[in-house]
C-alpha positions in Angstrom: -23.0 -11.1 8.2 -19.2 -12.7 8.4 -16.9 -9.9 8.7 -13.9 -10.1 5.0 -11.1 -11.9 6.0 -7.6 -10.8 5.4 -4.8 -12.7 5.2 -2.3 -10.7 6.8 2.0 -9.9 7.6 1.9 -7.3 10.1 5.6 -5.7 8.8 4.5 -6.1 5.4 2.9 -2.6 3.6 1.4 -4.5 1.1 -1.1 -5.6 3.9 -0.7 -2.3 5.5 -2.3 -0.4 2.5 -5.4 -2.5 2.8 -5.4 -2.4 6.8 -5.0 1.2 6.3 -7.6 2.2 4.0 -10.5 -0.1 5.8 -9.3 1.6 8.5 -9.8 5.0 7.0 -13.1 3.8 5.8 -14.5 2.2 8.3 -14.4 -1.5 6.8 -14.4 -3.9 9.8 -12.7 -6.8 8.6 -11.2 -10.0 10.1 -7.5 -9.6 10.2 -5.4 -13.2 10.5 -1.8 -12.9 10.4 0.0 -16.0 8.4 3.4 -17.2 9.1 5.6 -16.3 6.1 8.7 -17.9 8.6 7.2 -20.9 9.5 5.9 -21.0 5.5 2.2 -21.1 6.6 2.0 -19.1 2.6 3.1 -22.4 1.1 0.8 -24.7 2.9 -1.9 -26.1 0.2 -4.3 -25.0 2.2 -3.0 -21.0 1.2 -1.8 -21.6 -1.8 -5.5 -22.4 -2.9 -6.1 -18.8 -2.2 -3.5 -17.8 -3.9 -1.4 -19.4 -5.9 1.3 -17.0 -6.0 1.8 -18.3 -2.1 2.0 -13.8 -1.1 -0.2 -11.8 1.3 -2.5 -10.2 1.2 -5.6 -12.1 0.1 -9.4 -10.5 0.8 -11.5 -13.6 1.4 -15.6 -12.3 1.4 -17.9 -15.0 1.0 -17.4 -17.1 -1.6 -14.9 -14.3 -3.4 -11.2 -14.2 -2.9 -9.2 -11.7 -4.2 -5.4 -11.7 -4.1 -3.3 -8.4 -5.0 -2.8 -5.1 -2.6 -4.1 -2.8 -5.1 -6.8 -4.9 -6.5 -8.4 -5.7 -2.7 -8.3 -1.9 -2.5 -10.4 -2.0 -5.5 -13.2 -4.2 -4.7 -13.2 -2.9 -1.0 -14.0 0.7 -2.5 -16.1 -0.7 -5.1 -18.1 -2.7 -2.6 -18.6 -0.1 0.4 -19.4 2.7 -2.1 -16.3 4.6 -1.7 -17.2 7.3 -4.4 -14.5 9.3 -3.7 -11.6 6.9 -2.1 -12.5 5.7 -5.8 -14.3 8.5 -8.4 -16.1 7.5 -11.3 -15.4 9.8 -13.0 -13.2 8.4 -16.4 -10.8 11.0 -16.2 -10.2 11.1 -12.5 -10.1 7.6 -12.1 -7.6 7.3 -14.8 -5.7 9.2 -12.2 -5.7 7.3 -9.2 -4.7 4.2 -11.6 -0.9 6.1 -12.8 -0.6 6.4 -8.9 -1.2 2.8 -8.1 0.8 1.7 -10.9 3.1 4.2 -9.0 3.2 1.7 -6.1 4.2 -1.4 -7.6 6.7 -0.4 -10.2 9.2 3.5 -9.3 8.5 3.2 -5.3 8.3 -1.0 -5.2 11.5 -0.3 -7.2 12.9 1.5 -4.7 12.3 2.2 -1.3 10.1 -0.7 -1.0 13.2 -2.7 -2.6 15.9 -1.2 0.0 13.6 -1.9 2.3 13.2 -5.2 1.8 17.0 -5.5 2.2 17.8 -3.4 5.0 15.3 -4.9 7.0 14.8 -8.4 5.7 18.3 -9.0 3.7 16.3 -9.8 0.1 19.1 -10.5 -2.2 18.4 -7.5 -4.5 21.5 -4.9 -5.0 20.9 -2.2 -2.6 22.2 0.8 -4.8 19.7 0.5 -7.8 17.0 1.0 -5.3 18.9 4.1 -3.6 19.2 5.4 -7.5 15.8 4.4 -8.2 14.7 5.5 -4.8 16.3 9.1 -5.6 14.4 9.8 -8.9 11.3 8.9 -7.3 11.0 10.8 -4.4 12.0 13.7 -6.7 9.3 12.7 -9.3 6.7 12.4 -6.5 8.0 15.5 -4.5 7.7 18.2 -6.8 4.3 16.9 -7.8 3.6 16.5 -3.8 3.9 20.5 -4.3 1.1 21.8 -6.3 -1.2 18.7 -5.1 -2.2 18.2 -1.7 -3.0 14.7 -3.0 -2.0 12.4 -5.2 -4.8 11.8 -7.6 -7.7 14.5 -6.2 -9.2 17.7 -4.0 -8.6 14.6 -1.5 -7.3 11.6 -0.8 -8.1 8.8 -2.8 -7.1 4.7 -3.3 -3.7 5.9 -4.9 -2.4 8.1 -1.3 -3.3 4.3 0.7 -1.6 2.4 -2.3 1.9 4.8 -2.0 1.3 6.0 1.8 3.1 2.4 2.7 6.5 2.2 1.4 6.6 5.9 0.9 6.0 6.4 5.2 8.5 3.7 5.5 11.5 4.4 3.6 13.8 5.3 6.5 13.4 1.8 7.5 15.3 0.8 3.9 18.3 3.5 4.7 16.5 6.1 2.3 16.2 9.4 4.2 12.7 11.9 3.8 14.9 15.4 5.3 14.9 16.5 1.2 11.7 16.1 0.5 9.4 18.2 2.3 6.8 18.6 0.1 6.0 14.6 0.3 6.9 14.9 4.8 4.0 17.6 4.7 1.9 15.4 2.2 3.2 12.2 4.6 1.5 14.8 7.8 -2.2 15.1 6.0 -2.9 10.9 5.3 -1.4 10.7 8.8 -4.2 13.4 10.4 -7.0 11.4 8.7 -10.1 9.8 10.6 -9.3 6.8 11.4 -5.6 6.3 10.2 -3.5 3.2 11.6 0.4 2.6 11.8 2.3 0.3 10.3 2.4 -2.0 13.6 -1.5 -1.0 14.6 
């Protein structure tokens, strides 16, 4: 059986969350880097995989999934990783809450700040810094009373939120004021199979 193909860009936090989950649960991916600088994501061939011309994209046989959140759900469902994507409706809803936070509050705070500082994106840095302060404070308060974002153990919520929170300093966003968040980062990094964004 052929391995699922992950069309990837190494610095992308959204690609990293897929690589991280796969590493943590032992899913062997065929990782193929897409040269965004050269415009490889805008070719007809890549556009046929994802009309939004973005990474990541997962190709698993005839199945093609774009969007990092959708890829996480697909892999967890297909590979029976019920602890990461629970079947109980309330537990599943708690995971989805944090999947939404990762593409809204975290994206428009720490992730946008990183886009400006590291990749010169034309976004308002002051807005990203302001959004980060509120977002990180809320997450830190939550993690002060919960070891993990959405359950008693790690779930897809942690994989989705971890990359851009861990990479926040690359956007000039200090995590010094958020001890509970930093302890949670350490718990993620201590998980068997953990890989860093550079791996």
